[in-house]
C-alpha positions as CSV (number, residue, x, y, z in Angstrom):
1,M,100.7,102.3,47.4
2,M,101.9,102.9,51.0
3,R,102.3,99.9,53.2
4,F,102.7,99.9,57.1
5,H,105.4,97.8,58.6
6,P,104.1,95.5,61.3
7,R,106.6,96.9,63.9
8,T,105.4,100.4,63.0
9,V,101.9,99.4,63.5
10,R,102.7,97.8,66.9
11,R,104.6,100.9,67.9
12,S,101.7,103.1,66.8
13,T,99.3,101.1,68.8
14,V,101.5,101.1,72.0
15,I,101.9,104.9,72.0
16,P,98.2,105.7,72.3
17,L,97.7,103.0,75.0
18,T,100.5,104.5,77.0
19,A,99.1,108.0,76.7
20,A,95.7,106.7,77.7
21,A,97.1,105.0,80.8
22,T,99.0,108.2,81.8
23,L,95.8,110.2,81.4
24,L,93.9,107.7,83.5
25,L,96.4,107.8,86.3
26,T,96.4,111.6,86.3
27,A,92.6,111.7,86.4
28,T,92.5,109.3,89.3
29,A,95.0,111.3,91.3
30,A,93.2,114.6,90.6
31,S,89.8,113.1,91.5
32,A,91.0,112.1,95.0
33,H,90.2,114.9,97.4
34,V,88.9,116.0,100.8
35,E,85.2,116.5,101.4
36,A,83.5,118.4,104.1
37,V,79.8,118.3,104.8
38,A,77.7,120.2,107.3
39,E,73.9,120.0,107.7
40,A,71.9,123.1,108.4
41,A,74.9,125.3,108.8
42,Q,73.9,129.0,109.2
43,A,76.0,132.1,109.6
44,G,76.1,133.3,113.2
45,A,74.5,130.0,114.5
46,G,75.9,127.0,116.3
47,P,76.9,124.4,117.2
48,V,77.6,123.0,113.8
49,A,78.7,119.4,113.1
50,V,81.1,119.0,110.1
51,A,82.0,115.6,108.7
52,F,85.3,115.2,106.8
53,T,86.2,112.4,104.3
54,V,89.9,112.2,103.3
55,E,90.4,110.0,100.3
56,A,93.5,107.9,100.3
57,E,95.9,108.7,97.4
58,S,98.9,106.6,98.3
59,S,99.2,103.0,97.3
60,T,102.1,102.4,99.7
61,A,101.3,104.4,102.8
62,G,98.4,105.0,105.2
63,I,97.0,108.3,106.3
64,T,98.4,109.4,109.7
65,G,96.9,112.9,110.2
66,V,95.0,115.8,108.7
67,K,96.0,119.4,109.5
68,T,93.4,122.1,108.8
69,Q,93.6,125.8,108.7
70,L,90.4,127.4,110.0
71,P,88.6,130.2,108.1
72,A,88.8,133.8,109.4
73,G,86.6,134.3,112.4
74,L,87.0,130.8,113.9
75,A,89.2,130.2,116.8
76,P,90.9,126.8,117.4
77,S,89.3,126.6,120.8
78,S,85.9,126.6,119.1
79,V,86.5,123.1,117.5
80,S,86.2,119.7,119.2
81,L,86.6,116.2,117.8
82,T,83.4,114.1,117.9
83,S,84.5,111.0,115.9
84,G,87.5,109.6,114.0
85,P,89.8,106.6,113.5
86,D,90.8,104.7,116.6
87,G,93.5,106.5,118.6
88,W,93.2,109.8,116.7
89,V,93.0,113.0,118.7
90,L,92.5,116.7,118.0
91,S,95.3,119.2,118.8
92,P,94.8,122.9,118.4
93,T,97.4,124.7,116.2
94,A,98.2,128.4,115.7
95,D,95.6,128.9,112.9
96,G,93.5,125.7,113.2
97,Y,93.8,122.2,114.4
98,E,95.3,118.8,113.5
99,V,93.6,115.4,113.9
100,A,96.1,112.6,113.9
101,G,96.9,109.2,115.3
102,P,98.1,105.7,114.3
103,A,98.4,105.2,110.5
104,I,95.3,103.9,108.8
105,A,95.6,100.9,106.5
106,T,97.0,101.7,103.1
107,G,94.2,102.7,100.6
108,V,91.6,103.3,103.3
109,D,90.0,106.7,103.5
110,A,90.1,108.7,106.8
111,E,86.8,109.9,108.2
112,F,86.3,112.1,111.2
113,G,83.8,114.6,112.6
114,I,84.2,117.9,114.4
115,T,81.8,120.3,116.1
116,I,82.2,124.1,115.8
117,T,80.7,126.1,118.6
118,Q,79.4,128.9,116.4
119,L,80.0,130.1,112.9
120,P,80.9,133.8,112.2
121,A,77.9,136.0,111.5
122,D,79.6,137.5,108.4
123,T,80.3,134.2,106.8
124,G,79.8,133.9,103.0
125,A,77.9,131.2,101.2
126,E,80.9,128.8,101.5
127,L,83.3,128.3,104.3
128,P,86.7,126.7,103.1
129,F,88.9,124.6,105.3
130,K,92.4,124.4,103.8
131,T,93.8,120.9,104.5
132,L,97.1,119.1,104.5
133,V,97.0,115.3,104.5
134,R,100.0,113.4,105.9
135,Y,101.0,109.8,105.2
136,S,103.1,107.2,107.1
137,D,105.9,107.5,104.6
138,G,106.3,111.2,105.3
139,S,104.6,112.4,102.1
140,E,101.9,115.1,102.2
141,N,99.1,116.3,100.0
142,A,97.8,119.9,100.2
143,W,94.2,120.7,99.4
144,I,94.3,124.5,99.8
145,E,93.2,126.0,96.5
146,L,90.2,128.3,96.4
147,P,88.0,128.7,93.3
148,T,88.4,132.0,91.5
149,S,86.8,133.6,88.5
150,S,89.7,132.6,86.3
151,N,90.0,129.2,87.9
152,P,86.6,128.1,89.1
153,D,87.6,124.4,89.4
154,P,91.1,124.2,90.9
155,E,93.1,121.0,90.7
156,N,93.6,120.7,94.5
157,P,90.5,122.4,96.0
158,A,90.1,123.1,99.7
159,P,87.1,121.4,101.2
160,A,84.3,123.8,102.0
161,I,80.9,123.7,103.6
162,T,77.7,125.5,102.4
163,V,76.5,128.1,104.8
164,A,73.0,129.7,104.8
165,P,72.7,133.4,105.4
166,A,72.3,134.7,109.0
167,A,68.8,134.9,110.4
168,A,67.2,138.3,110.2
169,P,67.4,140.2,113.6
170,A,64.2,140.2,115.6
171,T,62.1,143.4,115.2
172,P,62.2,145.2,118.6
173,A,58.8,145.7,120.2
174,A,57.3,149.1,119.9
175,P,57.5,151.1,123.1
176,A,54.2,151.3,125.1
177,T,52.3,154.5,124.4
178,P,51.6,156.4,127.6
179,D,47.9,156.8,128.5
180,A,46.5,160.2,127.3
181,P,45.6,162.5,130.3
182,A,41.9,162.6,131.1
183,S,40.1,165.5,129.5
184,A,39.2,168.2,131.9
185,V,35.4,168.4,132.5
186,P,34.3,172.0,131.8
187,S,33.0,173.7,134.9
188,S,29.7,175.5,135.0
189,T,31.2,178.2,137.2
190,P,33.2,180.7,135.2
191,A,36.9,180.8,136.0
192,A,37.8,183.5,138.4
193,T,39.8,186.3,137.0
194,P,42.8,187.8,138.9
195,G,40.6,190.8,140.0
196,D,37.9,188.5,141.5
197,S,37.8,187.7,145.2
198,T,36.5,184.6,146.9
199,T,34.5,186.7,149.4
200,A,31.9,189.3,148.7
201,D,33.2,192.8,149.1
202,P,31.0,195.4,150.8
203,Q,29.0,197.6,148.4
204,P,29.7,201.2,149.4
205,A,27.3,202.6,146.9
206,A,24.3,200.8,148.3
207,S,25.2,202.0,151.8
208,T,25.4,205.6,150.7
209,D,22.0,205.4,149.2
210,D,20.6,204.0,152.4
211,E,22.1,206.8,154.4
212,S,20.7,209.4,152.0
213,S,17.2,207.8,152.3
214,S,17.4,207.9,156.1
215,T,18.5,211.5,156.1
216,G,15.7,212.5,153.9
217,L,13.2,210.8,156.2
218,V,14.5,212.6,159.2
219,I,14.4,216.0,157.5
220,G,10.9,215.2,156.2
221,A,9.7,214.3,159.7
222,I,11.2,217.5,161.1
223,L,9.5,219.6,158.5
224,V,6.1,217.9,159.2
225,I,6.6,218.5,162.9
226,A,7.5,222.1,162.3
227,A,4.5,222.6,160.1
228,L,2.2,221.1,162.7
229,A,3.7,223.3,165.3
230,G,3.2,226.3,163.1
231,V,-0.4,225.5,162.5
232,T,-1.0,224.9,166.2
233,L,0.6,228.2,167.1
234,W,-1.5,230.0,164.5
235,L,-4.8,228.4,165.8
236,R,-3.9,229.5,169.3
237,R,-3.3,233.0,168.3
238,R,-6.5,233.1,166.4
239,R,-8.5,231.9,169.3
240,S,-6.9,234.4,171.6
241,A,-7.7,237.2,169.2
242,G,-11.4,236.2,169.0
243,S,-11.9,236.1,172.7
């Protein structure tokens, strides 16, 4: 029958407790992080207020500053400080900004707010802000990792805000339809052809007929007169012959 030596038992008990304590400390350090929250953030819209909470990790030093790298499409000049610890100010950097000032009490979280003039129109569903936290003892903590398909939950994630899609562009108003030209009222008078004239031309055929009629009347009158003259002359001759 196997028997455990008391010292062995005590040693076996101490080892698991030490391992558990180590795991607890590791989990506590990993759970500390930087959070960023923005309400009603929408791509292409602004201004947008973003609140940051930087959890204190050091038990011996206070936070003195937070340096942030802005996402692509955001300029340092578009960011302004709206709130923060006493004495903290915002200073633009080459790729972002830094909010810093007197050290906060050890173990106290740093909270500050910024305003972004306008978010990029092509922003995705999340906008990350890679952050470096500085302490009064010169130590730094980097929160710069982005989730990937192979590592969706990185150990030191960069804070990010949720962004709604850009608003749909307004539909342009339809151009006004020009008024249709008034329909032409049909005229009762037939359209004039190129050969027509606006004034009545003389009718030479009718004039010729009139002249022919006049000539016929004159000739007829002459014939009648000649006939009467002939009859008169005949009667005279007859009378002369009878006497």
